[in-house]
Residue, then its C-alpha position, 0 to 999 in steps of 0.5 A: m500500500f502507498s505511504k503518500i499520495l498526491i490529490a490532483n484536485r480541490g474542493e469536496i472530492a479532495c477532502r473526501v480522499i484525504k478522509t479515507a487516506r488518513r483512516m488508512g494511514i496514508r499521508t496526503v499532498a494537496v495542490y492548490s491554485e493561488a485562489d485556493a491558498e486558504a481552502r479546506h483541502v489545503r488545511l486538511a492535507d499533510e502537505a500542500v504545493c501551490i501550482g499556479p494562478a486561479p484559472v484552471r488552465e494555469s493550475y489544476l489542468l497543468g499536469e507537468r506542475i502536478l507531477d513536479a509537485a509529486r516528485r518534490t514531495g515523494a508522493e508515490a501515486v496521484h488521485p485525480g478525483y473527478g473533473f480536471l485531469s481525471e479522464n485525461a489519457g495523456f496525464a495518465e500516461a505522463c504519470a506512468a512515465a514519471g514512475v507515479v501510479f495513476i489511481g484510475p484506469p489505464a490510459s487506453a481505457i480512458r482514451a477508448m471511453g473519452s470520445k462518446s462517438a468511439a465508445k458507442q462504436l465499441m459498445e455496439q461491438a460488445a452488444v450493449p444497446l445503443t440509442p439511435g444517432y450519429h456518432g461519426d467524424d463529419q462535423t460539418p454543420a449542414f451535415l449534422n443538421a441533415q443527420a438530425d433531420a433523418i433521426g427525427y426530432p427531438v434530438l440531443i446534441k452532445a459534446a463528444a468529449g463531454g460530461g456533467g451536462k456541459g456542451m449539451r442541447l435539446v433541439e425540438r425542430s430543424g430550424d433551431f439546430l444550427a444555433a444550438l450546435a454553435s452554442c454547444q460547440r462553444e461550451a464544449a471547446s471551453s470545458f473540454g478543449d474539443d468542440r466535436v459533437l454527436v447527435e442522438k434521438y431524444i428519448t421522451r421521458p427518459r430515466h438516467i440509470e448508472i451502474q457503479v463498476f469496479a475492476d482490478a488488474l487481475g481480471n475481476c470485475v463487479y458492479l455495485f448496483e445502480r443509481d437513479c440520477s434522473v432529477q436534473r437541471r440543465h442536464q446536470k444532476v440535482l438529486e441522486e439515489a440508490p437503489a433505483p426506485g422500481m428496479t426488479p432483481a432481474r432488471r438489476r442483473q441485466i443492466g449490471e451485467a451489461a455494464v460489466a461487459a462494457a468495462k471489460a470491452v476496454g480492459y478497465v481497471g479501477a472505479g468507473t460508472v456506466e451510464f444508461i438512458a432508459s425509458s420511464t417504463f424500464a422496470q417493466d419492459g427492460s428498454f435501456y441504452f448505453m450513454e457513456m462511461n465515466t472513467r473515474l469516481q462519480v460525484e454521487h458515489p456516496v449513495t452507493e457507499m451508503i447502501t453497500g457499506q463499502d468505501l469506494v476510495e479505499w477500493q481505489l487505493r487498494v486496486a491501484s496498489g495491485e491488490p485484488l477487489p475486496l469483494r466478489q459479486d456474490a458478496l455484495a448486497i443492497r441495504g436500505h436506501a440513500i439519497e444525495a442532494r447537491i447543495y449549490a451556491e446558485d439562484a434556482g429562481r433565476g435559471f440556477l444562476p451561480s452565486t459568489g461570495r463569502l460564506v458568512h454563516l454556514v451551519p450544516p445539519a448534524e452528521s450521524l449514521n444516517v446523515r453525511i456531509d461531504t464538503g470542501v468549504e467551511q464558514g468564512d470560506e469564499i465561493t469564487p467565480h473560478y470553480d464549480p459553486m458546489i457547497a456540499k453534498l448532503i447524503v442521507w440513508d434509512a431503511d427504505r425510500a420513504a424513511a430516507l425522504a423524511r431524513m432528507r426533508q429534515a436535514l435540508a430544514d436544518y441547513r443554514i447558509v448566509g452570504v451566497t444565494a443557495n439552492v436549499d429551499f429549492l431542494s426542500r420543495l423538490v424532495a417534497c414535490p408529488a412526482f419525486a415523492d411518488a418516484d415518478l422519475d424522468t429527466g424532465l421532472i423539474e420542468r413538469s413540476r415547475d408550478f410546484l417548484f417555482p411558486e410566485q414570490a410570497q411575502p414572509p409569513r406573520d411568524a417570520f416578522l415576529v421571530a425577526t423582531v424578537a431576535e432584534l430585541l434580544r440582540e439589542q439586549a445582548g449588546a447593551r449588557a456587553a456595553t454595561v460590562r465594559s463601562g466604568d459602572p457595570h451596575s448602573p440602571w441607565s445601561l439596562h435595555d429593559g424599556w423601563r419608563l417612569n409612570l409609562q409603558a415603553r413602546r416602539t416600532v420595528t419596521w421590516r421591508v421586503g421589496d416595496a412592502l413594509s411591515e410594522v411591529a409595535v413593541a411594548y415592553a412587558g417584564d420578561g418579554w414583549r407584547l408585539t402587535l402586527a396587523g392589529e393582532t397582539v401576542l406576548a413574546r419571549g425568547h432566549v438562546p439555549e446553551t445546551g440541548p438539541f437546539a443549542g445556539q438557536l432561538a427558542i421563542e414563545l408566542d403566547d402559548r406556542r413555542l418555535v425554534a428558529s435562527v436569525v442571522a444579521l448581515a449588513e449587505k450593500q447598505a441594507q441591514k438584512r436578517h435571514v430568518f430560518l423558520n419551519g424549513a424555509t428561509w426568509v430575508v427581511e430588511r430592517d427599515d430604520p428611518l434614521h438611517l435611510v440610504a438611497a437604493g443603488g443600482a443601474q438607472g436608465g435601462g442598462l443591463t448588468a452582468p449577473m456575475p463575473g464572466k466572459v462575453v462570448a457572443l453578441l446576438a443583436t445589432p446596435g440600433q436594432r429594435v427588439e422585443k421583450g425576451a429577445p437574446l442580446l448577448i451570451l455571457e460565459a460564467m463558471k463554464m456555463e453559458h447565460t443569455i442576457t435578454a431584453p427586459k422589455n420592448g425597446t431599442l438596443q443602443g449599443f454594447r459596452y464590451a466585445a466578444g472575448d472581453q472579461v466582465a466583472d460582477g455588476a458590469e453594465l453590458v448593454d445600453f438599452a432604451g425601453d419604449d416607456 
């Protein structure tokens, strides 16, 4: 077994590998970019080496620098994680040439499966079912358009060297094909350095079923059952679970053996995932088609670990060091049900736009045998525009799917994130939506459940304003007590913040703003509490912060005869005193409206359009002086390797662009001069 390994990755997967390596007594070396100098994986590793500036092409994608770090630190092997160089055959070969073990499959297997087109030709020879489509070398736009016409719409355009949903477009009709192809090729070139694509028939209501396979160098190969990864947005997975709902033992064996055949066809060694697309009736009729093979550990591997009781990173290390597989097929069994939710810094209500910023407040649910958190960040860390905006993977396990769903709902309700926009509330709605709860799964679930998942923005409930007010009053009391202790006369009654008045009852008003709406809470001090009046209704409120017990550090609040547990985080943001209220599994943001400290609201005036985050302008889609209608595409901004289309906010005239294609822009930069008709 290795004594020291280098992890050629960052974030949660680097932390995940370090955890297993440490348990096995293996020392670890982290590599990091200048932007990641204080990152969690750097803090956890035994040693760390800086390999370059923030852009991945100047750091994490530079194999020679990573191998130089391995030589300098005496690392015997390199674990590539996922993404970056994990499926780079040239890097695997370079490791071998340098005498460093690549903890992954042979370069020949990576190369065979690295091209979706070539892989499908291999699978056809191995009698693995394939989706109808074009997988050839002719990349002429007109030719590809003709192939799509012959296949029949809808079709999927997919990056031949791609993965993770990048470089993929669904095309419903022939007239949209060329524009979708150009966008797909740009994204593929940016993400993978290869703009080649393939075109396939789009399966209506498809399920995404993938099989975890593992092979050693001695000829043994097993499958560790399936994962259902059908719940996706923009072709990227959001929820994953194992085993797949509705799967029969016969179907499981059928698709598992097909995955093993695929792995053996390329002489596979190590951890891999064979992905299949199946009809929504797969469990009954058995129709499934090979999609691709990921020659690495998958993001969603924890759900497989939870149902099998196996540590797949340990398996990787043992196989890479020359040992046989720890278990044979007949020794593997499924126990219970596991679900994984990807916690991202993104705004689900704005097309899943990534969010950047500092994690001012980050409190995940407590880990246990049933709840697991895989993360690469901690409170105070930064989510930057340079890398994937994942905050954590939340994994739950229980005896069956219904119990696991209940675990997931509670765990999401316990998550507290402030500083970036996160998708926790969206995930809470997703696991509660009828389609997912009933296991009515396909890759279009989010879109067909849109009304449930994206409700109209509602005003916070009455309790949210009351809780925010109690938290504010307690915060003021704590501040007054601290000031009293620091003063020269800590026992002075003038330093108390108890609302005492001579012959009168102290009263005041706390006003909250949500958008343009104001909510006033009248406060009357009442001994050990307050009488709060909102919209004509009065309650007696008390509150404290328990120091021990299951709700330690949260707010325990009484409103008349009701008791609530909540959290309120105060954050000064862009001159606004915001309060993030976590209550009953939902998050509400309210702003303290203080007439003594009014500040004019900032923002663009006169119809300019701004960049929602740092990125690069990749295409201008209109002409200065052109009249456009509301929703018309104006330009395409690439951020975090995904394309975002900036559209006209209303009918009007495009007066001009402030940036050219290829220009880098900052968050909030004015992109377009636009004059609306009004």
